[in-house]
mmCIF file of the C-alpha atoms, coordinates in Angstrom:
data_MODEL
# 
_entry.id   MODEL 
# 
loop_
_atom_site.group_PDB 
_atom_site.id 
_atom_site.type_symbol 
_atom_site.label_atom_id 
_atom_site.label_alt_id 
_atom_site.label_comp_id 
_atom_site.label_asym_id 
_atom_site.label_entity_id 
_atom_site.label_seq_id 
_atom_site.pdbx_PDB_ins_code 
_atom_site.Cartn_x 
_atom_site.Cartn_y 
_atom_site.Cartn_z 
_atom_site.occupancy 
_atom_site.B_iso_or_equiv 
_atom_site.pdbx_formal_charge 
_atom_site.auth_seq_id 
_atom_site.auth_comp_id 
_atom_site.auth_asym_id 
_atom_site.auth_atom_id 
_atom_site.pdbx_PDB_model_num 
ATOM 1  C CA . UNK A 1 1  ? 93.042 132.032 75.007 1.00 0.00 ? 1  UNK A CA 1 
ATOM 2  C CA . UNK A 1 2  ? 92.904 128.224 75.337 1.00 0.00 ? 2  UNK A CA 1 
ATOM 3  C CA . UNK A 1 3  ? 93.560 125.966 72.356 1.00 0.00 ? 3  UNK A CA 1 
ATOM 4  C CA . UNK A 1 4  ? 91.013 123.294 71.414 1.00 0.00 ? 4  UNK A CA 1 
ATOM 5  C CA . UNK A 1 5  ? 90.992 120.434 68.972 1.00 0.00 ? 5  UNK A CA 1 
ATOM 6  C CA . UNK A 1 6  ? 87.842 119.321 67.205 1.00 0.00 ? 6  UNK A CA 1 
ATOM 7  C CA . UNK A 1 7  ? 86.606 116.292 65.315 1.00 0.00 ? 7  UNK A CA 1 
ATOM 8  C CA . UNK A 1 8  ? 83.439 116.436 63.253 1.00 0.00 ? 8  UNK A CA 1 
ATOM 9  C CA . UNK A 1 9  ? 82.266 113.108 61.857 1.00 0.00 ? 9  UNK A CA 1 
ATOM 10 C CA . UNK A 1 10 ? 79.542 112.666 59.268 1.00 0.00 ? 10 UNK A CA 1 
ATOM 11 C CA . UNK A 1 11 ? 79.314 116.062 57.602 1.00 0.00 ? 11 UNK A CA 1 
ATOM 12 C CA . UNK A 1 12 ? 76.708 116.201 54.854 1.00 0.00 ? 12 UNK A CA 1 
ATOM 13 C CA . UNK A 1 13 ? 77.933 118.125 51.802 1.00 0.00 ? 13 UNK A CA 1 
ATOM 14 C CA . UNK A 1 14 ? 75.124 120.456 50.716 1.00 0.00 ? 14 UNK A CA 1 
ATOM 15 C CA . UNK A 1 15 ? 76.887 121.160 47.401 1.00 0.00 ? 15 UNK A CA 1 
ATOM 16 C CA . UNK A 1 16 ? 77.115 117.458 46.522 1.00 0.00 ? 16 UNK A CA 1 
ATOM 17 C CA . UNK A 1 17 ? 74.030 115.728 47.969 1.00 0.00 ? 17 UNK A CA 1 
ATOM 18 C CA . UNK A 1 18 ? 74.715 112.215 49.193 1.00 0.00 ? 18 UNK A CA 1 
ATOM 19 C CA . UNK A 1 19 ? 78.386 112.926 49.915 1.00 0.00 ? 19 UNK A CA 1 
ATOM 20 C CA . UNK A 1 20 ? 79.538 112.619 53.531 1.00 0.00 ? 20 UNK A CA 1 
ATOM 21 C CA . UNK A 1 21 ? 82.914 113.668 54.916 1.00 0.00 ? 21 UNK A CA 1 
ATOM 22 C CA . UNK A 1 22 ? 84.634 114.444 58.214 1.00 0.00 ? 22 UNK A CA 1 
ATOM 23 C CA . UNK A 1 23 ? 86.899 117.228 59.479 1.00 0.00 ? 23 UNK A CA 1 
ATOM 24 C CA . UNK A 1 24 ? 89.327 117.828 62.313 1.00 0.00 ? 24 UNK A CA 1 
ATOM 25 C CA . UNK A 1 25 ? 91.637 120.599 63.418 1.00 0.00 ? 25 UNK A CA 1 
ATOM 26 C CA . UNK A 1 26 ? 92.565 123.050 66.143 1.00 0.00 ? 26 UNK A CA 1 
ATOM 27 C CA . UNK A 1 27 ? 91.471 126.545 67.083 1.00 0.00 ? 27 UNK A CA 1 
ATOM 28 C CA . UNK A 1 28 ? 91.736 129.082 69.880 1.00 0.00 ? 28 UNK A CA 1 
ATOM 29 C CA . UNK A 1 29 ? 88.531 129.992 71.702 1.00 0.00 ? 29 UNK A CA 1 
ATOM 30 C CA . UNK A 1 30 ? 87.408 131.372 75.039 1.00 0.00 ? 30 UNK A CA 1 
ATOM 31 C CA . UNK A 1 31 ? 85.470 128.205 76.013 1.00 0.00 ? 31 UNK A CA 1 
ATOM 32 C CA . UNK A 1 32 ? 84.527 124.763 74.686 1.00 0.00 ? 32 UNK A CA 1 
ATOM 33 C CA . UNK A 1 33 ? 81.074 126.083 73.696 1.00 0.00 ? 33 UNK A CA 1 
ATOM 34 C CA . UNK A 1 34 ? 82.626 129.024 71.835 1.00 0.00 ? 34 UNK A CA 1 
ATOM 35 C CA . UNK A 1 35 ? 84.913 126.568 70.016 1.00 0.00 ? 35 UNK A CA 1 
ATOM 36 C CA . UNK A 1 36 ? 81.974 124.365 69.038 1.00 0.00 ? 36 UNK A CA 1 
ATOM 37 C CA . UNK A 1 37 ? 79.949 127.360 67.830 1.00 0.00 ? 37 UNK A CA 1 
ATOM 38 C CA . UNK A 1 38 ? 82.898 128.597 65.746 1.00 0.00 ? 38 UNK A CA 1 
ATOM 39 C CA . UNK A 1 39 ? 83.432 125.154 64.181 1.00 0.00 ? 39 UNK A CA 1 
ATOM 40 C CA . UNK A 1 40 ? 79.726 124.810 63.329 1.00 0.00 ? 40 UNK A CA 1 
ATOM 41 C CA . UNK A 1 41 ? 79.656 128.296 61.764 1.00 0.00 ? 41 UNK A CA 1 
ATOM 42 C CA . UNK A 1 42 ? 82.783 127.604 59.754 1.00 0.00 ? 42 UNK A CA 1 
ATOM 43 C CA . UNK A 1 43 ? 81.551 124.236 58.469 1.00 0.00 ? 43 UNK A CA 1 
ATOM 44 C CA . UNK A 1 44 ? 78.157 125.631 57.475 1.00 0.00 ? 44 UNK A CA 1 
ATOM 45 C CA . UNK A 1 45 ? 79.788 128.574 55.666 1.00 0.00 ? 45 UNK A CA 1 
ATOM 46 C CA . UNK A 1 46 ? 81.684 125.999 53.583 1.00 0.00 ? 46 UNK A CA 1 
ATOM 47 C CA . UNK A 1 47 ? 78.545 124.053 52.683 1.00 0.00 ? 47 UNK A CA 1 
ATOM 48 C CA . UNK A 1 48 ? 78.735 121.276 55.272 1.00 0.00 ? 48 UNK A CA 1 
ATOM 49 C CA . UNK A 1 49 ? 75.996 120.342 57.712 1.00 0.00 ? 49 UNK A CA 1 
ATOM 50 C CA . UNK A 1 50 ? 76.969 118.344 60.816 1.00 0.00 ? 50 UNK A CA 1 
ATOM 51 C CA . UNK A 1 51 ? 74.786 115.228 61.080 1.00 0.00 ? 51 UNK A CA 1 
ATOM 52 C CA . UNK A 1 52 ? 76.372 113.954 64.299 1.00 0.00 ? 52 UNK A CA 1 
ATOM 53 C CA . UNK A 1 53 ? 78.058 115.522 67.291 1.00 0.00 ? 53 UNK A CA 1 
ATOM 54 C CA . UNK A 1 54 ? 81.236 117.594 67.103 1.00 0.00 ? 54 UNK A CA 1 
ATOM 55 C CA . UNK A 1 55 ? 83.850 116.588 69.690 1.00 0.00 ? 55 UNK A CA 1 
ATOM 56 C CA . UNK A 1 56 ? 85.787 119.433 71.310 1.00 0.00 ? 56 UNK A CA 1 
ATOM 57 C CA . UNK A 1 57 ? 88.777 118.779 73.609 1.00 0.00 ? 57 UNK A CA 1 
ATOM 58 C CA . UNK A 1 58 ? 91.168 121.239 75.213 1.00 0.00 ? 58 UNK A CA 1 
ATOM 59 C CA . UNK A 1 59 ? 94.805 120.811 74.202 1.00 0.00 ? 59 UNK A CA 1 
# 
């Protein structure tokens, strides 16, 4: 399975309204879209809502 890196800028923290953060990392996924979907799911499960695009690049 290919490895992807991601960068998510401007994540709104739903547990602390008004707070904005960013995240980056790597993951294995079957496609860039699958990687993006997994990142979005993971961020939302942790209380973050993406307010701008998430960049996915294959490593």
